[in-house]
C-alpha positions, 0 to 999 in steps of 0.5 A, spaced: 115 185 440 119 180 443 119 184 450 111 184 449 111 177 447 114 176 454 109 180 458 104 176 454 107 170 457 107 172 464 100 175 464 098 168 462 102 165 467 098 169 472 091 167 469 090 173 465 089 173 458 096 173 454 097 180 452 103 184 453 105 191 451 111 195 451 113 203 449 119 205 446 123 211 444 129 212 440 130 204 441 129 205 449 124 201 453 120 206 457 115 202 460 112 194 459 106 191 462 101 185 461 094 184 462 092 185 470 084 185 469 083 179 474 089 181 479 087 188 480 079 187 479 079 192 474 076 192 467 081 197 464 087 194 466 089 192 459 096 191 457 096 198 453 092 202 459 097 200 464 103 201 459 101 208 457 100 210 465 107 207 467 110 211 461 106 217 463 108 217 470 115 215 468 116 221 463 111 226 468 107 227 462 100 226 459 102 225 452 107 221 449 109 224 442 115 220 439 114 214 442 112 207 439 107 202 442 108 195 441 102 190 443 101 183 442 093 184 440 090 189 436 087 194 441 080 194 443 076 201 442 078 203 449 085 202 448 085 205 441 082 212 445 088 212 450 093 211 444 090 217 441 089 221 447 096 220 449 099 222 442 103 215 441 107 216 434 106 209 432 102 202 434 105 196 432 101 190 434 101 182 433 094 178 432 088 182 429 082 181 434 076 181 429 071 180 435 074 186 440 079 190 436 078 197 435 083 199 430 083 195 423 077 191 426 070 193 429 069 201 430 076 203 427 077 208 432 082 212 428 078 212 422 073 216 426 072 224 424 072 225 431 079 222 432 084 227 434 090 223 433 092 217 429 098 213 430 101 210 424 099 203 424 103 197 423 099 190 424 102 183 424 108 184 427 109 177 431 102 175 429 104 168 429 107 167 436 101 172 439 096 168 436 099 162 438 099 164 445 092 166 445 089 160 442 093 156 447 091 160 453 083 159 451 084 152 449 087 150 456 081 153 459 076 150 454 079 143 454 082 142 461 
């Protein structure tokens, strides 16, 4: 999670919402990314989407069984779907997202009867630091 937090900090420095993600297999980092929606003018360029794409390219596979995703914020429904489709084994996330989350909040994508693959979910890892990054980022924009 430390590397995901570093990716989130780098995203904030680029003016992006501070979310970072890392995919790991057997203790080895396969891919890491931070949000780039503004930089790429792409609403799908969430950290989770970018890191899944990078890992799939790296492994020449559209599926990532046996791989774990660490992300600083609870994935949205779009990212939850990508996590399911890529068959990631485990999802670890920091801060819960009561407004936009899609795993333990909101639509709870993995609880849907039409969800084909459900990763094991471990919320709250690095939660305090992830939440602080997000709160500081939005406070600076609200109160310049």
